[in-house]
C-alpha positions as CSV (number, residue, x, y, z in Angstrom):
1,M,0.1,-12.9,23.7
2,E,4.0,-12.6,23.9
3,R,4.1,-16.0,22.2
4,D,1.9,-14.7,19.4
5,L,4.1,-11.6,18.9
6,R,7.2,-13.8,18.9
7,E,5.8,-16.1,16.3
8,S,4.6,-13.2,14.1
9,G,8.2,-11.8,13.9
10,C,7.3,-8.7,15.9
11,M,10.9,-8.2,17.1
12,S,11.5,-11.0,19.7
13,A,8.4,-10.1,21.8
14,L,6.8,-7.0,23.2
15,R,6.4,-7.4,26.9
16,K,3.6,-5.7,28.8
17,Q,5.9,-4.2,31.4
18,T,8.2,-2.8,28.7
19,M,5.3,-1.3,26.7
20,E,3.8,0.2,29.8
21,R,7.1,1.9,30.8
22,Y,7.3,3.3,27.3
23,L,3.8,4.7,27.4
24,Q,4.5,6.3,30.8
25,T,7.6,8.0,29.4
26,R,5.6,9.3,26.4
27,F,2.3,10.1,28.0
28,G,2.9,10.5,31.7
29,S,3.6,8.5,34.8
30,E,-0.2,7.9,35.4
31,T,-0.5,5.9,32.1
32,R,-1.6,2.3,32.5
33,L,-1.6,-0.3,29.7
34,L,-5.0,-2.1,29.7
35,S,-4.6,-4.5,26.8
36,Y,-2.6,-5.2,23.7
37,G,-2.8,-7.6,20.8
38,I,-2.0,-8.2,17.1
39,I,-4.5,-6.5,14.7
40,G,-6.4,-8.8,12.4
41,K,-4.6,-12.0,13.6
42,E,-7.7,-14.1,13.0
43,S,-8.6,-12.8,9.6
44,S,-5.1,-12.3,8.3
45,K,-5.1,-10.0,5.2
46,G,-8.1,-11.4,3.5
47,S,-8.6,-14.5,1.3
48,Q,-5.9,-13.6,-1.3
49,K,-3.2,-11.3,0.0
50,R,-0.8,-12.9,2.4
51,Y,2.7,-11.3,2.6
52,G,3.2,-8.2,4.7
53,Y,6.1,-6.0,5.9
54,G,5.3,-6.1,9.7
55,T,2.8,-6.9,12.4
56,P,0.8,-4.0,13.8
57,V,-0.1,-4.2,17.5
58,K,-3.1,-2.3,19.0
59,L,-2.4,-0.8,22.5
60,T,-5.3,0.3,24.7
61,F,-4.2,2.4,27.7
62,Q,-5.6,4.8,30.3
63,I,-4.3,8.2,31.1
64,G,-6.1,9.4,34.2
65,R,-9.8,8.9,33.4
66,R,-9.3,8.8,29.6
67,V,-9.0,5.6,27.7
68,Q,-7.4,5.6,24.2
69,S,-5.9,3.3,21.7
70,A,-2.9,3.5,19.4
71,V,-1.2,1.2,16.9
72,L,2.5,0.3,17.3
73,E,4.1,-0.7,14.0
74,T,7.5,-2.3,13.4
75,M,9.0,-3.7,10.2
76,K,10.6,-7.1,9.9
77,P,13.9,-7.8,8.2
78,G,13.5,-9.2,4.7
79,P,13.7,-8.5,1.0
80,F,12.2,-5.5,-0.8
81,G,14.9,-3.2,0.6
82,H,14.4,-4.0,4.3
83,E,17.5,-6.1,4.9
84,H,19.4,-3.6,7.1
85,M,18.3,-2.0,10.3
86,A,19.0,1.4,8.7
87,D,16.5,0.5,5.9
88,R,13.8,-0.1,8.4
89,A,14.7,2.9,10.5
90,Q,14.4,5.1,7.4
91,A,10.9,3.9,6.8
92,M,9.8,4.5,10.4
93,L,11.3,8.0,10.5
94,W,9.7,8.9,7.2
95,D,6.3,7.7,8.4
96,Y,6.4,9.8,11.5
97,D,7.5,12.9,9.6
98,S,5.0,12.6,6.8
99,Y,1.7,11.1,8.0
100,G,0.4,14.3,9.5
101,R,0.7,16.3,6.3
102,L,-1.7,14.2,4.2
103,P,-5.4,14.9,4.5
104,R,-7.4,12.1,6.1
105,H,-4.3,10.1,7.1
106,V,-4.1,8.8,10.6
107,K,-1.7,10.8,12.8
108,A,1.7,9.4,14.0
109,L,2.0,10.0,17.7
110,D,5.6,9.0,18.2
111,V,8.7,7.3,16.7
112,G,11.3,5.5,18.7
113,A,13.6,2.5,19.0
114,F,14.1,-0.6,21.2
115,N,17.4,-1.9,22.3
116,A,18.5,-5.6,22.6
117,K,16.5,-5.8,25.9
118,Q,13.4,-4.5,24.2
119,E,13.7,-1.2,26.2
120,L,13.1,2.3,25.0
121,C,16.6,3.6,24.4
122,S,19.1,6.1,23.0
123,L,19.6,5.7,19.2
124,A,23.1,4.6,19.8
125,E,21.7,1.4,21.3
126,A,18.9,0.9,18.8
127,Q,18.2,-2.6,17.5
128,E,14.8,-1.8,15.8
129,F,12.6,1.2,15.3
130,F,8.9,1.6,15.6
131,V,6.2,4.2,14.9
132,L,3.2,4.7,17.1
133,N,0.0,5.8,15.2
134,E,-3.4,6.9,16.4
135,W,-6.1,4.3,16.3
136,T,-9.1,4.9,14.1
137,D,-12.2,2.7,13.8
138,G,-13.4,1.5,10.4
139,A,-13.6,-1.4,8.0
140,S,-10.9,-2.1,5.4
141,Y,-12.1,-1.3,1.9
142,H,-11.0,-4.8,0.8
143,A,-14.0,-6.1,2.7
144,D,-16.3,-4.4,0.2
145,L,-14.4,-5.9,-2.7
146,E,-14.5,-9.4,-1.2
147,R,-18.3,-9.1,-0.8
148,L,-18.6,-8.3,-4.5
149,A,-16.2,-11.1,-5.4
150,N,-18.3,-13.5,-3.4
151,G,-21.4,-12.7,-5.5
152,G,-22.8,-9.7,-3.5
153,G,-24.8,-7.2,-5.5
154,L,-23.5,-3.8,-6.5
155,R,-24.9,-1.2,-4.1
156,K,-25.4,2.5,-4.5
157,L,-22.9,2.9,-1.6
158,D,-20.3,1.0,-3.6
159,R,-20.5,3.6,-6.4
160,Q,-20.5,6.5,-3.9
161,R,-17.4,5.2,-2.2
162,V,-15.6,4.9,-5.5
163,V,-16.5,8.5,-6.4
164,A,-15.3,9.6,-2.9
165,L,-12.0,7.8,-3.3
166,A,-11.3,9.2,-6.8
167,R,-12.2,12.7,-5.8
168,Y,-9.9,12.4,-2.8
169,L,-7.0,11.6,-5.1
170,A,-7.9,14.5,-7.3
171,Q,-7.9,16.8,-4.2
172,I,-4.5,15.7,-2.9
173,H,-2.9,15.6,-6.4
174,A,-3.9,19.2,-6.9
175,K,-1.1,20.2,-4.6
176,K,2.0,20.5,-6.8
177,R,5.7,20.9,-6.3
178,R,8.3,22.2,-8.7
179,D,11.3,19.9,-8.3
180,A,12.6,18.2,-11.5
181,D,15.2,16.2,-9.7
182,L,12.7,14.8,-7.2
183,Y,10.4,13.7,-10.0
184,K,13.3,11.9,-11.7
185,R,14.2,10.3,-8.4
186,R,10.6,9.0,-7.9
187,L,10.7,7.5,-11.4
188,R,14.1,6.0,-10.6
189,E,12.7,4.5,-7.4
190,L,9.7,3.0,-9.3
191,I,12.2,0.9,-11.2
192,G,15.0,0.2,-8.7
193,H,13.5,0.6,-5.1
194,G,13.5,-2.7,-3.2
195,E,9.7,-2.4,-2.7
196,C,9.1,-1.6,-6.4
197,I,9.7,-3.2,-9.8
198,M,13.2,-4.7,-9.4
199,G,12.6,-5.7,-5.8
200,L,9.4,-7.6,-7.0
201,T,11.0,-9.3,-10.0
202,D,13.9,-10.5,-7.8
203,S,11.3,-11.9,-5.3
204,Y,9.7,-14.2,-7.9
205,P,10.9,-17.9,-8.0
206,T,13.4,-18.9,-10.6
207,R,10.5,-20.2,-12.7
208,F,6.9,-20.3,-11.8
209,G,4.9,-21.9,-14.6
210,F,5.0,-19.5,-17.6
211,I,6.8,-16.8,-15.5
212,T,10.4,-17.0,-16.4
213,A,13.5,-14.9,-15.9
214,D,13.3,-13.8,-19.5
215,L,9.7,-12.6,-19.1
216,L,10.5,-10.6,-15.9
217,R,13.6,-9.1,-17.6
218,T,11.5,-8.0,-20.5
219,V,9.0,-6.3,-18.2
220,E,11.9,-4.5,-16.4
221,E,13.4,-3.3,-19.6
222,A,10.1,-2.0,-20.9
223,C,9.5,-0.1,-17.6
224,N,12.9,1.5,-17.9
225,R,12.1,2.7,-21.4
226,W,9.0,4.3,-19.9
227,R,11.1,6.0,-17.2
228,W,13.1,7.7,-20.0
229,R,9.8,8.7,-21.7
230,L,8.4,10.3,-18.5
231,R,11.5,11.8,-16.9
232,D,11.0,15.3,-18.3
233,K,7.4,15.6,-17.1
234,A,8.5,17.2,-13.9
235,N,5.4,19.5,-13.9
236,R,3.4,16.5,-12.9
237,L,5.1,16.1,-9.4
238,A,2.2,16.1,-6.9
239,Q,1.3,15.3,-3.4
240,V,0.6,11.5,-3.3
241,H,-0.3,8.8,-0.9
242,G,2.1,6.3,-2.5
243,D,0.4,3.0,-1.5
244,F,-3.3,3.7,-2.1
245,H,-4.8,0.2,-2.1
246,P,-7.9,-1.2,-0.4
247,Y,-6.0,-2.4,2.7
248,N,-4.9,1.1,3.4
249,V,-8.4,2.7,3.3
250,L,-10.7,2.4,6.3
251,F,-14.4,3.3,5.8
252,R,-16.3,4.3,8.8
253,R,-19.9,5.2,7.9
254,G,-21.1,5.8,4.4
255,T,-18.4,7.5,2.4
256,D,-16.4,8.8,5.4
257,F,-12.9,7.2,5.4
258,A,-9.4,7.5,6.7
259,V,-6.2,6.4,5.0
260,L,-3.2,4.5,6.4
261,D,0.5,3.8,5.7
262,R,1.4,6.2,3.0
263,S,4.7,5.0,1.6
264,R,8.0,5.8,-0.1
265,G,7.5,9.4,-1.0
266,E,5.4,12.4,-0.1
267,W,5.6,13.7,-3.7
268,G,5.3,11.6,-6.8
269,E,3.4,10.8,-10.0
270,P,-0.4,10.8,-9.6
271,A,-0.7,7.7,-11.7
272,D,0.9,5.7,-8.9
273,D,-2.2,6.2,-6.6
274,I,-4.8,5.6,-9.3
275,T,-3.2,2.4,-10.5
276,A,-2.7,1.1,-7.0
277,M,-6.4,1.2,-6.3
278,T,-7.9,0.3,-9.7
279,I,-5.7,-2.8,-10.2
280,N,-7.7,-4.4,-7.4
281,Y,-11.0,-4.1,-9.3
282,L,-9.3,-5.9,-12.2
283,L,-7.7,-8.5,-9.9
284,N,-11.0,-9.4,-8.2
285,S,-12.9,-9.6,-11.5
286,L,-10.2,-11.8,-13.1
287,I,-10.4,-14.2,-10.1
288,R,-14.2,-14.5,-10.4
289,R,-14.9,-14.0,-14.1
290,G,-11.7,-14.3,-16.0
291,K,-12.1,-10.8,-17.3
292,L,-13.1,-7.3,-16.2
293,Y,-16.9,-7.7,-15.9
294,G,-20.0,-6.8,-14.1
295,S,-19.7,-4.8,-10.8
296,F,-15.9,-4.6,-11.0
297,E,-16.0,-3.2,-14.5
298,V,-18.5,-0.6,-13.4
299,L,-16.3,0.5,-10.5
300,F,-13.1,0.4,-12.5
301,R,-14.6,2.7,-15.2
302,L,-16.3,4.9,-12.6
303,F,-13.1,5.5,-10.8
304,W,-11.2,6.6,-13.9
305,E,-14.1,8.7,-15.2
306,T,-14.5,10.4,-11.8
307,Y,-10.8,11.1,-11.4
308,L,-10.3,12.4,-14.9
309,E,-13.3,14.8,-14.5
310,A,-12.4,16.0,-11.0
311,S,-8.7,16.5,-11.7
312,G,-8.8,17.6,-15.3
313,D,-5.6,15.6,-15.7
314,K,-6.0,13.9,-19.1
315,E,-2.2,13.3,-19.3
316,V,-2.4,10.7,-16.6
317,T,-3.4,8.1,-19.1
318,E,0.0,8.7,-20.8
319,T,1.9,8.0,-17.6
320,A,0.0,5.1,-16.1
321,A,1.8,2.2,-17.9
322,P,4.9,1.6,-15.7
323,F,2.8,2.1,-12.5
324,F,0.3,-0.5,-13.7
325,A,3.2,-2.8,-14.4
326,F,4.5,-2.3,-10.8
327,R,1.1,-3.0,-9.3
328,G,0.5,-5.9,-11.7
329,L,3.8,-7.5,-10.5
330,V,2.5,-7.2,-6.9
331,V,-0.9,-8.9,-7.4
332,A,0.5,-11.5,-9.8
333,S,3.3,-12.4,-7.3
334,P,3.3,-16.0,-5.9
335,L,4.7,-14.5,-2.7
336,W,2.1,-11.8,-2.1
337,Y,-0.9,-13.7,-3.6
338,P,-0.1,-17.4,-3.4
339,N,-3.6,-18.7,-4.1
340,L,-4.2,-17.2,-7.6
341,S,-4.8,-19.6,-10.5
342,I,-2.2,-19.8,-13.3
343,D,-4.8,-18.4,-15.7
344,T,-5.3,-15.3,-13.5
345,R,-1.6,-14.7,-13.3
346,R,-1.3,-15.2,-17.1
347,S,-4.0,-12.6,-17.7
348,L,-2.3,-10.2,-15.3
349,F,1.0,-10.6,-17.2
350,R,-0.7,-10.1,-20.6
351,F,-2.2,-6.9,-19.1
352,I,1.3,-5.7,-17.9
353,E,2.9,-6.4,-21.3
354,N,0.2,-4.9,-23.4
355,V,-0.2,-1.7,-21.3
356,L,3.6,-1.2,-21.5
357,D,3.3,-1.6,-25.3
358,V,0.9,1.2,-26.0
359,P,1.4,5.0,-25.7
360,R,-1.7,5.7,-23.7
361,F,-3.8,3.6,-21.3
362,E,-7.4,3.4,-22.3
363,P,-9.7,2.2,-19.5
364,E,-12.3,0.8,-22.0
365,R,-9.6,-1.6,-23.5
366,V,-8.7,-3.4,-20.3
367,N,-10.1,-6.8,-21.5
368,E,-8.2,-6.4,-24.7
369,Y,-5.0,-5.8,-22.7
370,C,-5.7,-8.9,-20.7
371,G,-6.1,-11.0,-23.9
372,V,-9.7,-11.8,-23.3
């Protein structure tokens, strides 16, 4: 197991003795580590998505007679604004502070750091930070989408889950905050944050088929024009998840679900969450059919219709464009999704360019935006 952790980039290795000592410090001297292992090592991230920021490790331990599990998460050095230890520490500290305030989010149990010897330490000796989250059972929502992409039939439960997800967003977005400067900051981060638009365009190869530096620069410039268009809409600042995609949703039974790994900001533009999820219906449909079609078209439209009805936020269609561009750059990326066909990537870039070029996003025009 230590070899697996080392190869995965999870610091140099997490040793059982070190982890058990940490658990005893945190939960009491009677704590015993029963098992530990990388989550999802066999299945990776699904058939399409490959890149990730870190390697989560599941710890199962016993405190007296009670056995429980938790997930230890670290972040590896790399692009997307994670080059410095302080960058990664910021992310871990924010996770611990914010997870517990979002409904349905798994709870963070602790945050800490390891020194050069992989021991729990004073922050002055810190080499890398970690966050320890509660464990929750469930299946990632991307498994539902993969079933449909592989020819599975649309079930009543598929529709019910889309409705549940859209209503959840309407619920959390109903919590507003008055802070014009913070809304502007969140728009600024959409463009310039290492994990967002500029970080993504910088991560593309110098040239990848039709994807050239000129094309990426054109997308960046169009997104910045949208920032100036939206920057005075501070009344829209709302509680958000910040990374609401299928891999961060765990369904247990029926429509009961938990969410994971909220990112970047506790407050933001509601369109960020909606586009993060719905771009995945488009992506999977483009891979299979070359357009938004069939089951994925049903789910895409149902999500938007449900959210608009539940939230009453008609203005969100006027703010979605740069957020769709951000999410489109993720799923079209050769780094994040290396197995896509050039035709699928071309359709995604047509979608990005056309959505940025109209004043309002219209869900019924998606295939027109994709050029099909």
